[in-house]
C-alpha positions as CSV (number, residue, x, y, z in Angstrom):
1,X,-10.8,8.5,12.8
2,X,-7.9,10.2,11.1
3,X,-7.6,11.8,7.7
4,X,-5.2,14.2,6.1
5,X,-6.7,17.7,5.8
6,X,-3.6,19.9,6.1
7,X,-1.1,21.0,3.5
8,X,1.9,18.6,3.2
9,X,5.0,19.5,5.1
10,X,8.6,18.4,4.1
11,X,10.0,17.2,7.5
12,X,11.2,13.7,8.2
13,X,11.5,10.7,5.9
14,X,9.9,7.4,4.9
15,X,12.9,5.8,6.6
16,X,11.9,7.5,9.9
17,X,8.3,6.3,9.5
18,X,9.4,2.7,8.9
19,X,11.7,2.9,11.9
20,X,8.7,4.0,14.1
21,X,6.8,0.9,12.9
22,X,9.7,-1.3,13.8
23,X,10.1,0.3,17.2
24,X,6.6,-0.5,18.2
25,X,6.5,-4.0,16.9
26,X,8.5,-7.2,16.9
27,X,10.9,-7.0,13.9
28,X,11.3,-10.0,11.6
29,X,14.3,-12.2,12.2
30,X,15.6,-11.7,8.7
31,X,18.0,-8.7,8.9
32,X,17.0,-7.7,5.4
33,X,18.7,-4.4,4.7
34,X,19.1,-0.8,5.6
35,X,16.3,1.8,5.7
36,X,15.3,3.9,2.7
37,X,17.0,7.3,2.3
38,X,13.9,9.0,0.8
39,X,13.1,12.2,2.6
40,X,9.6,13.8,2.3
41,X,7.1,13.2,5.2
42,X,3.8,14.9,5.8
43,X,2.7,15.8,9.4
44,X,1.1,12.6,10.7
45,X,-1.6,12.4,13.4
46,X,-0.1,11.1,16.7
47,X,-2.6,8.3,16.7
48,X,-0.9,6.8,13.6
49,X,2.6,7.3,15.1
50,X,1.5,5.3,18.1
51,X,-0.1,2.4,16.2
52,X,1.0,-1.1,17.0
53,X,1.5,-2.2,13.3
54,X,3.6,-5.3,12.7
55,X,5.9,-6.2,9.9
56,X,4.6,-9.7,9.4
57,X,6.7,-12.9,9.3
58,X,6.4,-15.0,6.1
59,X,3.4,-17.4,6.4
60,X,1.7,-19.8,4.0
61,X,-1.5,-19.1,6.0
62,X,-1.6,-15.4,5.1
63,X,-3.1,-15.8,1.6
64,X,-4.7,-12.7,0.1
65,X,-8.3,-12.8,-0.9
66,X,-8.8,-13.2,-4.7
67,X,-10.8,-10.7,-6.6
68,X,-13.6,-12.7,-8.0
69,X,-15.2,-10.4,-10.6
70,X,-14.8,-6.7,-11.7
71,X,-18.6,-6.4,-11.5
72,X,-18.4,-6.9,-7.7
73,X,-17.3,-3.2,-7.5
74,X,-19.7,-0.4,-8.0
75,X,-19.6,3.3,-7.4
76,X,-21.3,2.8,-4.1
77,X,-18.1,1.1,-2.8
78,X,-15.7,3.9,-3.8
79,X,-14.6,6.8,-1.6
80,X,-14.5,9.4,-4.4
81,X,-13.6,12.1,-1.9
82,X,-10.7,14.4,-2.8
83,X,-9.6,16.1,0.4
84,X,-7.9,19.0,-1.5
85,X,-4.4,18.0,-0.4
86,X,-1.7,20.0,-2.2
87,X,-0.4,18.2,-5.3
88,X,3.2,17.3,-5.5
89,X,5.6,16.6,-8.4
90,X,7.6,13.7,-9.5
91,X,9.2,11.5,-6.8
92,X,7.5,13.5,-4.0
93,X,4.1,12.1,-5.2
94,X,5.4,8.6,-4.8
95,X,6.7,9.3,-1.4
96,X,3.3,10.7,-0.4
97,X,1.6,7.6,-1.7
98,X,3.9,5.4,0.3
99,X,3.4,7.4,3.5
100,X,-0.4,7.3,3.2
101,X,-0.2,3.6,2.7
102,X,1.9,3.2,5.9
103,X,-0.5,5.4,7.8
104,X,-3.3,3.0,6.9
105,X,-1.6,-0.1,8.4
106,X,-3.9,-1.7,10.9
107,X,-7.1,-0.6,9.2
108,X,-9.6,-3.5,8.6
109,X,-9.9,-5.5,5.5
110,X,-13.3,-5.3,3.8
111,X,-14.1,-7.1,0.6
112,X,-15.1,-4.5,-2.0
113,X,-14.0,-1.7,0.4
114,X,-12.3,1.5,-0.7
115,X,-12.8,3.8,2.3
116,X,-11.7,4.1,6.0
117,X,-14.3,1.6,7.0
118,X,-12.1,-1.1,5.3
119,X,-10.2,-1.9,2.2
120,X,-9.6,-4.7,-0.2
121,X,-6.2,-4.7,-2.0
122,X,-7.1,-2.7,-5.0
123,X,-9.5,-0.5,-2.9
124,X,-6.5,0.6,-0.8
125,X,-4.7,1.7,-3.9
126,X,-7.8,3.4,-5.3
127,X,-8.4,5.3,-2.1
128,X,-4.8,6.6,-1.7
129,X,-4.5,7.7,-5.3
130,X,-8.0,9.2,-5.4
131,X,-7.2,11.3,-2.3
132,X,-4.3,12.8,-4.2
133,X,-6.5,13.6,-7.2
134,X,-5.1,10.8,-9.3
135,X,-7.5,8.5,-11.3
136,X,-6.7,4.8,-11.3
137,X,-8.8,1.8,-12.2
138,X,-10.6,-0.1,-9.4
139,X,-9.3,-3.7,-9.7
140,X,-5.8,-5.1,-9.4
141,X,-5.9,-6.5,-12.9
142,X,-7.1,-3.2,-14.4
143,X,-4.5,-1.3,-12.4
144,X,-1.7,-3.6,-13.6
145,X,-2.8,-3.2,-17.2
146,X,-3.1,0.6,-17.0
147,X,0.2,1.2,-15.1
148,X,3.6,1.9,-16.7
149,X,5.7,-1.2,-16.3
150,X,8.6,-0.8,-13.8
151,X,11.5,-3.3,-13.4
152,X,11.7,-4.7,-9.9
153,X,15.2,-3.3,-9.4
154,X,13.9,0.1,-10.3
155,X,11.1,0.2,-7.7
156,X,10.6,3.5,-5.8
157,X,8.2,4.4,-3.0
158,X,4.6,4.7,-4.3
159,X,5.0,2.1,-7.1
160,X,2.5,-0.8,-7.2
161,X,3.5,-4.4,-6.9
162,X,1.3,-7.1,-8.5
163,X,0.9,-10.8,-7.7
164,X,-0.9,-13.9,-9.0
165,X,-2.2,-15.8,-6.2
166,X,-3.2,-19.5,-6.2
167,X,-6.0,-20.5,-8.6
168,X,-6.3,-17.0,-10.1
169,X,-6.1,-16.2,-13.7
170,X,-3.5,-13.4,-14.1
171,X,-3.0,-10.6,-11.6
172,X,-5.3,-10.7,-8.6
173,X,-3.5,-8.9,-5.8
174,X,-1.8,-5.6,-5.5
175,X,0.2,-3.7,-2.9
176,X,1.9,-0.3,-2.5
177,X,5.7,-0.4,-2.4
178,X,7.1,1.8,0.4
179,X,10.8,1.3,0.1
180,X,13.4,-0.9,1.8
181,X,12.0,-3.9,-0.1
182,X,8.7,-3.7,1.7
183,X,5.1,-3.1,0.7
184,X,1.7,-2.4,2.3
185,X,-1.3,-4.4,1.3
186,X,-4.8,-5.5,2.4
187,X,-4.5,-9.3,2.7
188,X,-7.9,-11.0,3.4
189,X,-11.0,-11.0,5.5
190,X,-10.1,-11.0,9.2
191,X,-6.6,-9.6,8.7
192,X,-5.8,-5.9,8.8
193,X,-3.8,-3.9,6.4
194,X,-0.2,-4.9,6.9
195,X,3.5,-4.3,6.0
196,X,5.3,-7.2,4.3
197,X,8.6,-7.8,2.6
198,X,9.0,-8.8,-1.0
199,X,11.3,-11.5,0.2
200,X,8.4,-13.3,1.9
201,X,8.3,-16.7,0.3
202,X,4.6,-16.6,-0.4
203,X,4.7,-13.4,-2.3
204,X,8.1,-13.9,-3.9
205,X,6.8,-17.0,-5.6
206,X,3.7,-15.2,-6.8
207,X,5.3,-12.1,-8.1
208,X,4.1,-10.9,-11.5
209,X,5.2,-7.3,-12.1
210,X,5.4,-3.7,-10.8
211,X,3.9,-0.6,-12.2
212,X,3.7,3.2,-11.8
213,X,1.1,5.9,-12.5
214,X,2.7,9.2,-13.4
């Protein structure tokens, strides 16, 4: 199992990390743009670099699990462990959030999960932010309400993207934007954390808003 325990370095870029994912998977047949030019990457464990993560094709079958009730989540579900990673400023914090999200692609989905044993959508956000010493609410709805609104055209790596899935009342799903019009999210039981595009028809039609925690 892999966790960050070393001080962050400043070599590489999110674009390089995204290209590594593309190199070890079947890329989508959509030709949807150039890679991001952001440039701050921590040293990553070689196990993550060699992961066989896939940028998934759009699919009406890949429906995220709805969050049923805020009371489903208790302190027993939360990681709460700050690994003492060096704090960063401004845009570098967002880049670190995005890189940590990418590093978790392939981890299992677990309803109510917010640790390396498995994550639900908001648990993934909670875990990453908490590791960096940043306090955020636990559910997708609460996260959207607490975040500073960001226009879609102003998205930068580390921002959160929120969706309203079928039959839900308001926001019920969240992902971490990683640049290049893509986001990482925990979809549903039986499906691992994955990298998707905002152009995916399923998510594009259920878009609600984007937000940022400073």
